[in-house]
C-alpha positions in Angstrom: 0.3 -0.5 0.2 1.1 3.2 -1.3 1.9 6.4 1.6 0.1 9.7 0.6 3.6 11.2 2.2 6.9 9.3 0.8 8.7 7.6 3.4 12.6 9.9 3.4 15.6 6.4 3.5 19.4 7.7 4.5 20.8 4.4 3.3 24.9 3.4 5.3 27.5 2.2 3.2 26.3 4.3 0.0 29.0 3.7 -2.2 29.1 -0.3 -1.8 27.9 -3.1 -4.1 24.4 -3.1 -1.4 24.8 0.5 -0.5 24.0 0.9 -4.4 21.1 -1.2 -4.9 19.3 0.1 -2.2 19.9 3.7 -3.5 18.5 2.5 -6.6 15.9 1.0 -5.3 14.8 3.5 -2.9 15.1 5.9 -6.3 12.7 3.5 -8.0 10.2 3.4 -5.2 7.4 5.5 -5.7 6.5 5.8 -2.1 10.0 6.1 -0.8 12.1 9.1 -1.6 16.5 8.8 -0.9 17.2 11.8 2.4 21.0 10.6 3.1 23.6 8.5 2.2 26.3 7.9 4.8 29.6 6.8 4.2 33.6 6.1 5.7 35.6 9.0 5.2 37.7 7.1 3.1 35.6 5.9 0.2 35.7 7.6 -3.0 32.1 7.9 -3.6 32.4 11.2 -0.2 31.2 13.8 -1.3 30.0 12.8 -5.0 25.7 12.7 -5.6 24.9 9.5 -4.0 23.5 8.2 -7.5 25.8 9.2 -9.4 26.3 5.4 -10.6 22.8 5.4 -11.8 24.1 8.6 -14.6 21.1 10.3 -12.3 21.3 13.3 -9.8 19.5 11.9 -6.2 20.4 15.6 -4.8 22.0 13.8 -1.8 25.4 13.7 -1.6 27.8 11.0 0.1 28.9 11.9 3.1 30.4 11.2 6.5 29.3 13.0 8.8 26.7 11.4 10.4 24.1 14.0 11.6 24.0 15.4 8.5 23.1 11.9 6.9 20.8 11.0 9.0 19.2 14.7 9.4 16.5 15.0 6.8 15.7 10.9 7.8 13.1 9.1 8.8 15.0 5.4 8.0 18.3 4.6 7.6 18.7 1.4 5.7 22.3 -0.1 7.4 23.8 -3.3 6.0 27.6 -2.2 7.0 29.4 -3.6 9.2 29.0 -4.4 13.3 31.4 -1.4 15.4 29.5 1.0 12.2 26.1 -0.2 12.6 26.2 0.2 16.8 27.4 3.8 15.7 25.5 4.6 13.8 22.7 3.0 15.9 23.1 4.9 19.5 23.0 8.2 17.6 19.5 7.1 15.1 18.2 6.2 19.1 18.6 10.1 20.1 17.7 11.4 16.8 14.7 9.4 16.6 15.2 7.8 13.5 14.1 4.4 12.9 17.0 1.6 11.3 15.9 -1.3 9.3 19.3 -3.2 10.0 20.8 -6.1 7.5 23.9 -6.2 9.0 25.9 -9.7 10.4 28.2 -10.8 12.5 27.0 -9.5 15.5 27.9 -10.5 19.4 25.8 -10.7 21.7 26.5 -8.2 23.6 26.5 -6.3 20.2 23.2 -7.5 19.6 22.2 -5.8 23.3 23.4 -2.8 22.6 20.6 -3.0 19.6 18.1 -4.3 21.8 18.7 -1.4 24.0 18.6 1.3 21.0 15.3 -0.5 19.8 13.4 0.9 23.7 14.4 4.4 22.1 12.9 3.3 18.0 11.7 0.4 16.2 13.8 -1.1 14.7 13.9 -4.4 11.6 17.0 -6.6 12.7 17.5 -9.1 10.0 20.5 -11.7 8.8 19.2 -11.5 5.2 15.9 -9.5 4.7 15.0 -11.1 1.3 11.8 -12.0 0.8 12.0 -15.6 0.2 14.5 -16.4 2.4 12.5 -15.7 5.6 9.7 -17.8 3.6 11.9 -20.6 3.6 12.5 -20.4 7.2 9.4 -20.6 8.0 9.5 -23.9 6.0 12.5 -25.1 7.5 10.1 -24.5 10.9 7.9 -27.0 9.6 9.7 -29.5 9.1 12.2 -29.2 12.1 8.9 -30.5 13.9 8.1 -33.3 11.4 11.7 -34.6 10.8 12.6 -34.0 14.7 13.2 -37.7 14.8 16.0 -40.1 12.7 17.2 -37.1 10.9 20.7 -35.6 10.5 20.6 -31.9 9.7 23.5 -30.4 8.5 23.5 -26.8 6.8 25.9 -25.7 3.6 26.4 -21.9 2.3 28.1 -20.5 0.1 28.8 -16.6 -1.1 31.5 -13.8 -2.4 35.5 -14.1 -1.8 34.8 -10.9 0.2 32.5 -12.4 3.2 34.5 -11.3 6.4 31.6 -13.4 9.0 31.5 -17.2 8.3 28.9 -19.1 8.7 26.9 -16.6 7.5 23.8 -14.5 9.6 20.9 -16.6 7.5 23.0 -19.9 7.6 23.2 -19.5 12.1 19.6 -17.8 11.4 18.2 -21.5 10.4 19.6 -22.8 13.5 18.1 -20.8 15.1 15.2 -21.5 14.0 15.3 -25.8 13.6 17.0 -25.8 17.2 13.9 -24.0 18.9 11.1 -26.0 16.7 12.7 -28.7 18.7 13.0 -26.8 21.8 16.7 -26.6 22.4 19.3 -24.1 21.7 21.5 -24.5 18.6 24.3 -23.1 21.2 24.3 -26.7 22.6 23.9 -29.1 19.0 26.1 -26.4 16.4 29.5 -28.2 15.3 30.8 -25.6 13.3 34.3 -27.3 12.6 35.1 -31.0 11.4 38.9 -32.0 11.1 41.0 -34.4 11.7 39.5 -38.2 13.4 36.5 -36.5 14.5 34.6 -39.4 15.7 31.7 -40.4 15.2 28.4 -37.8 14.0 26.7 -36.5 17.5 22.9 -37.2 16.7 21.4 -34.3 17.8 24.1 -33.0 16.2 23.2 -29.6 13.8 26.0 -29.3 11.3 27.6 -26.0 9.2 29.9 -26.3 6.3 30.9 -22.7 4.9 31.7 -22.1 0.9 33.6 -19.4 -0.3 35.0 -17.9 -3.0 34.4 -16.6 -6.1 30.8 -13.8 -6.6 28.7 -15.9 -5.2 25.7 -13.4 -3.8 24.7 -16.0 -1.5 23.3 -19.8 -1.4 21.9 -22.0 2.0 21.2 -25.8 1.8 19.4 -27.6 4.9 19.8 -31.7 4.9 17.8 -33.0 7.5 19.1 -37.3 6.7 17.2 -39.8 7.6 17.5 -43.4 6.7 16.9 -44.3 3.0 15.8 -40.5 3.0 17.1 -36.9 2.2 15.1 -33.9 2.6 16.8 -31.0 1.1 16.0 -27.2 2.0 17.3 -25.2 -0.7 17.6 -21.4 -1.1 19.4 -19.3 -3.7 20.2 -15.8 -4.4 20.8 -14.8 -8.3 21.9 -11.2 -6.9 21.0 -8.5 -4.1 17.6 -7.2 -5.7 15.2 -9.1 -3.6 17.9 -7.7 -0.1 17.3 -4.6 -1.1 12.9 -5.3 -2.0 13.0 -6.9 1.7 14.3 -3.7 3.0 12.3 -1.6 1.5 9.1 -4.0 2.9 10.6 -3.7 5.8 11.3 0.7 5.4 7.0 0.5 4.8 6.5 -1.7 8.0 8.4 0.5 10.7 6.2 3.2 9.2 3.5 2.0 11.6 5.7 1.0 14.7 7.0 4.4 17.3 9.5 1.4 19.3 10.3 -2.5 20.0 13.1 -5.1 17.4 11.4 -6.4 15.1 12.6 -8.9 12.4 11.5 -10.7 9.0 9.2 -12.8 10.1 7.2 -9.7 11.9 7.1 -7.6 8.4 5.7 -11.0 6.6 3.4 -11.1 8.6 4.7 -15.3 9.9 4.5 -14.6 12.7 
């Protein structure tokens, strides 16, 4: 549903690949407008028009000045690094700017900082903003309940060679969803490394395998391996466009929220 007043959106990491995808999506939207573009001081995009890569002018210059970049924004979309996102969250909480956060790699302590910020402003936090991935999470919840006995669970993920955290935030979230559906905690079941003489597989283990290479946007497969059969649930991203469109759905969802920490399941009505 289109709002009468466009949502004013700022984008963090504006000079990066995901930043470009987000800016393009905002500029193409009929209910959002680009209001700010942030990047680190060393970025070559500083001072340039945020939409210059599209061959057009947005009237918004990329800046390293957080206050200036957020001055006219209703919401900040942030797909950067944990330390940067936390700094952004502290200022957004002070200024009353909402956040859509797709950053991954947060520690538990850092997640607690975001939860504290969400007591002042509404935040959507999701390791993966793709609508398809979040529907996949719902399917995994159903499968985990039905395949709780007699099935070994392995999560295999692949990403481009520039990704700095492993396993991916999406893979970890898949493990958390599966563990919770079976009344357990991922921390008690996760196996992140296998090397040398490992012994037999623990029956309750949720194993992770990580692939890094080339320009793979993001592939995730969950394997439920039973006796005589196996079930595989797979999601593949062919471009970052899905993340951008999911982010805009989160921006629209936040228009009706004052404070609180939400996930994409809330945005998509999958609770």
